[in-house]
C-alpha positions in Angstrom: 0.0 -0.2 0.0 1.8 3.5 -1.0 1.3 5.6 1.8 1.3 8.9 -0.2 -2.0 8.3 -0.6 -2.8 8.8 3.2 -1.2 12.4 3.4 -1.5 14.7 0.1 0.5 17.5 1.3 3.3 15.0 1.0 2.7 13.5 -2.1 5.1 15.9 -4.3 8.2 14.6 -2.0 7.4 10.8 -2.1 9.6 8.6 -4.3 7.7 6.1 -6.5 7.2 2.7 -5.4 10.1 0.5 -5.1 10.6 -2.5 -7.5 9.6 -5.0 -4.6 5.8 -2.8 -4.7 6.6 -1.8 -1.4 6.0 2.2 -0.9 8.8 4.2 -0.6 9.0 6.9 1.7 10.7 10.8 1.9 10.6 12.9 4.2 8.6 16.3 3.6 11.5 18.6 2.9 12.3 20.8 6.0 8.5 21.3 6.9 7.7 21.4 10.8 5.2 18.3 11.1 1.9 19.1 11.3 -1.1 17.3 12.5 -3.9 15.8 10.4 -5.1 14.1 13.6 -9.0 14.7 13.9 -8.9 16.6 17.0 -6.8 15.0 18.6 -3.8 15.5 20.6 -1.0 12.7 21.6 -1.0 10.5 23.9 1.8 8.3 25.1 4.0 6.7 27.9 5.9 4.2 28.3 3.2 4.1 28.0 1.5 6.8 28.3 -1.1 7.7 25.5 -3.0 11.3 25.2 -5.9 11.7 23.6 -8.1 14.2 23.6 -11.7 13.8 22.4 -14.3 16.7 22.5 -12.7 17.7 25.7 -11.6 15.0 27.3 -7.8 13.5 27.9 -7.3 9.7 28.1 -3.8 9.1 29.3 -2.6 5.6 29.1 0.8 4.9 31.6 2.6 1.9 33.3 3.9 2.0 37.2 6.5 0.2 38.5 8.0 -0.2 42.0 12.2 0.4 43.3 13.0 -2.8 41.7 11.8 -1.8 38.2 8.7 -4.5 38.2 5.3 -3.5 37.2 2.9 -2.3 39.9 -0.5 -4.0 39.3 -3.8 -3.5 41.3 -3.5 0.1 41.6 -7.0 2.4 42.3 -8.0 5.9 41.3 -7.0 7.1 44.8 -3.6 5.7 44.5 -2.8 8.5 41.7 -3.2 12.0 41.1 -2.6 13.9 37.5 -1.2 17.3 36.7 -1.8 19.5 33.4 1.2 22.1 33.8 1.5 21.6 37.8 -2.3 22.1 37.9 -4.1 19.5 39.4 -6.8 17.7 37.7 -10.3 15.8 38.6 -9.9 12.4 37.4 -13.6 11.1 35.3 -12.2 7.5 34.9 -9.6 5.3 36.3 -9.3 1.3 35.3 -5.8 -1.0 34.5 -6.7 -1.8 31.0 -4.8 -4.8 30.0 -6.4 -6.1 26.4 -7.1 -3.2 25.0 -6.6 -3.1 21.1 -3.3 -2.0 20.2 -1.4 -0.8 17.2 2.4 -1.0 16.4 4.6 0.6 13.8 8.2 -2.0 13.7 10.7 0.4 12.6 14.0 -1.7 11.0 16.8 -0.4 11.0 18.7 -1.8 7.3 21.5 0.4 7.2 24.6 -1.0 6.7 26.5 -0.8 10.1 23.4 -3.3 11.6 24.4 -6.3 9.0 25.7 -8.3 11.4 22.8 -7.9 13.6 20.0 -7.9 11.0 19.4 -11.8 11.4 18.9 -10.8 15.3 16.6 -8.2 14.4 14.3 -10.8 12.2 14.8 -13.7 14.6 13.5 -11.8 17.9 11.5 -9.2 15.9 9.4 -12.1 14.4 8.9 -13.8 17.9 7.8 -11.0 19.6 4.9 -10.5 16.8 4.2 -14.0 16.8 3.5 -13.7 20.7 1.9 -10.1 21.3 -0.4 -9.4 18.4 -3.7 -10.7 19.4 -7.3 -10.6 17.4 -8.2 -7.4 17.6 -4.2 -5.9 17.2 -2.8 -5.3 14.2 0.9 -3.6 13.1 2.9 -2.7 10.2 6.9 -2.8 9.8 8.9 -0.7 8.0 12.7 -0.5 7.0 15.3 2.6 7.0 18.4 3.2 5.6 19.0 5.4 2.6 15.4 5.1 2.0 12.1 4.6 3.9 10.0 1.7 2.7 6.7 -0.2 3.9 7.7 -3.8 4.1 4.5 -5.3 5.4 0.9 -2.8 6.0 -0.9 -3.2 8.5 -2.1 -6.9 9.4 -3.0 -8.9 12.0 -1.0 -11.9 10.5 2.1 -12.7 12.5 3.0 -15.1 9.5 2.6 -11.5 6.7 5.0 -9.6 9.1 7.4 -12.2 9.7 7.5 -12.7 5.8 8.0 -9.4 5.1 11.1 -9.3 8.1 12.8 -11.9 6.8 13.0 -10.3 3.1 14.5 -7.2 4.4 18.0 -6.4 3.5 20.9 -4.2 4.3 20.4 -1.4 1.9 23.5 0.9 1.7 24.4 4.2 -0.6 26.9 2.5 -2.9 26.1 1.1 -6.1 22.1 0.7 -6.7 21.9 0.4 -3.0 23.1 -3.1 -1.6 26.7 -2.9 -3.2 29.5 -3.7 -0.9 27.1 -6.0 2.2 27.6 -9.4 1.2 25.0 -11.4 0.3 23.2 -8.2 -1.1 25.9 -7.4 -3.8 29.3 -9.0 -2.5 32.4 -7.2 -1.3 33.4 -6.8 2.1 31.3 -4.3 4.7 31.8 -1.4 3.5 33.4 -1.1 0.3 33.9 2.4 -0.1 33.0 5.3 2.3 30.5 5.2 5.1 26.7 4.7 4.5 25.2 7.4 3.1 22.3 7.0 5.1 20.3 6.5 7.9 16.9 7.7 7.8 15.9 7.5 11.4 14.4 10.8 12.1 12.7 10.5 8.7 11.5 7.0 9.0 9.4 8.3 12.2 8.0 11.0 11.3 6.5 9.4 8.3 5.6 6.5 10.8 3.4 8.8 12.8 2.3 11.3 10.0 1.1 8.2 7.6 -0.3 5.1 9.7 -0.5 5.9 13.2 -1.8 9.5 13.0 -5.2 7.8 11.7 -5.6 5.6 14.2 -7.4 5.3 17.7 -6.5 3.4 20.9 -2.7 2.6 21.8 -0.2 3.1 19.7 3.6 2.6 20.0 6.6 2.2 18.1 9.2 -0.3 18.4 12.5 1.5 16.4 15.6 -1.6 16.3 18.6 0.8 15.6 21.7 1.8 16.7 20.2 5.3 17.0 22.8 6.9 14.4 20.7 9.6 11.8 22.3 9.8 8.7 20.8 12.3 5.9 17.0 12.6 7.3 15.4 16.4 6.2 13.6 15.6 9.4 14.9 17.4 12.8 14.9 14.7 15.5 12.5 17.3 17.8 10.1 17.4 14.4 10.0 13.8 14.6 9.7 13.7 18.2 6.4 16.0 17.9 5.2 14.2 14.7 5.1 11.1 17.3 3.0 13.1 20.3 0.2 14.4 17.8 -0.4 11.1 16.7 -0.4 10.0 20.0 2.0 7.0 19.7 4.6 5.7 22.4 8.3 5.8 21.3 11.1 2.1 22.2 14.3 2.3 20.6 16.0 -1.6 21.3 19.2 0.2 21.1 21.7 -2.8 18.7 25.1 -2.2 17.5 27.4 -3.9 15.9 30.3 -2.3 17.8 33.0 -3.9 15.8 31.6 -2.2 13.0 32.1 1.4 14.2 35.5 0.3 16.3 36.9 -1.4 12.7 35.9 1.5 10.3 37.2 4.3 12.7 33.1 5.7 13.0 31.3 7.3 16.0 28.8 5.5 18.0 26.6 8.2 19.5 23.3 7.0 18.8 21.9 6.8 22.6 21.3 10.2 23.5 19.2 10.8 20.6 17.1 7.8 21.5 16.5 8.1 24.5 15.9 11.9 23.7 13.2 10.2 21.5 11.6 7.7 23.9 11.8 10.3 27.1 9.6 12.6 25.3 7.0 10.2 24.1 6.6 7.8 27.6 8.8 5.3 26.3 12.0 3.6 27.2 15.5 2.9 25.4 16.4 -0.5 26.3 20.3 -1.3 25.0 21.6 -4.9 24.2 24.7 -4.4 22.1 24.6 -7.2 19.8 23.4 -9.5 22.4 20.6 -11.7 21.5 19.7 -13.2 24.6 19.0 -9.5 25.4 17.2 -8.9 22.7 14.8 -11.3 23.6 14.5 -10.0 27.1 13.9 -6.4 25.6 10.8 -7.5 23.7 9.2 -9.7 26.4 10.1 -6.4 28.6 8.4 -4.2 26.0 5.3 -6.9 25.6 5.0 -7.0 29.7 4.8 -3.4 29.5 2.1 -2.6 27.0 0.0 -5.1 28.2 0.5 -3.8 31.8 -1.5 -0.7 31.4 -3.8 1.6 33.6 -5.6 5.0 31.9 -6.7 7.7 33.8 -9.2 10.1 32.1 -10.0 13.8 32.5 -11.2 16.8 31.5 -9.0 19.7 31.3 -9.2 22.7 33.4 -7.4 24.9 30.8 -10.0 24.7 28.2 -8.6 26.8 25.9 -8.0 25.7 22.1 -4.7 27.1 21.3 -2.3 24.2 20.0 -0.2 24.9 23.0 2.1 22.3 24.3 0.5 20.9 28.1 3.3 19.5 30.3 1.6 16.4 32.1 2.6 14.3 34.8 1.3 11.2 37.0 2.2 10.5 40.6 1.0 7.3 42.2 3.0 7.5 45.6 5.9 7.5 47.1 8.4 4.6 45.3 6.4 3.8 42.6 7.6 5.5 39.0 5.0 6.2 36.7 6.3 6.2 32.7 4.0 8.3 30.9 4.8 10.6 28.1 5.7 14.4 29.0 2.7 16.2 27.5 0.1 16.3 24.8 -0.9 19.7 22.2 -3.8 21.3 22.8 -6.2 21.0 19.4 -5.9 24.4 17.2 -9.5 26.2 16.6 -9.4 25.2 13.2 -9.2 21.7 13.9 
């Protein structure tokens, strides 16, 4: 399915379908992200999900004790919410364990991921097979020198696994794959460094063209070393797009450290990954190139996505001014709440 049909404003900036029939995406040139969400600001958490319908904010979140264990059985009396430091009166509070889930899996297929891509494919497939329930859906995209949809929304782990298995490393050399063993021959890399890892573009496009049209709980799971090369989207614009689409960002930081050491490239992906996750209420899990840690990371994300609360309130600030509202949730001493930093209020024209 071509994503360009979903966001007409980006139509002229998107390239044609790739030969395999996948929709290849390109970012909007230096434009700040514009929300196309139906009068609904963001949600999130690690999960916190903010969404305004009329004048109601629905906030999804997870709570952990000082040892990092998920805390069950919280009640409305245990938690409080503030917006811009102003206490809010809760209208509803309930544990949500089976609410439908919409996932976007973003797979880094740039040259630096050559050694770890098989680990990502195996662990990612197992995760999707476990986590997707009857009412859930997910899509898969890859990003390197391009951004490509490998599988559009589906409830089928089989289709997602098939698409993930077909993912290939793509660098800027010789028609996109030269220099990668098994995808053009040669050693890694044949010449120069990868000319593109469009991480921020991928986040922006996944938010605006896929998740923005969905309702309920939404999350992106990004498997990457965190380094962006060549995106036209800035990191703050990518984060804002995720916030406006009500999506959490989880980053599984996976890197072939030998690649960076052998070729003298600086590895600095952690800070950017942490910024995207923190601002949207998600988490960064650093697994290096360890397959066991990668499986554990997916298990942690699955547990968090299935152990959530939702608190609803009508904001005391009823202005439709498009401003960013800072939100905080507290559930008592010693309990850490994973929730996004805030949400964008609707603008008058929305």
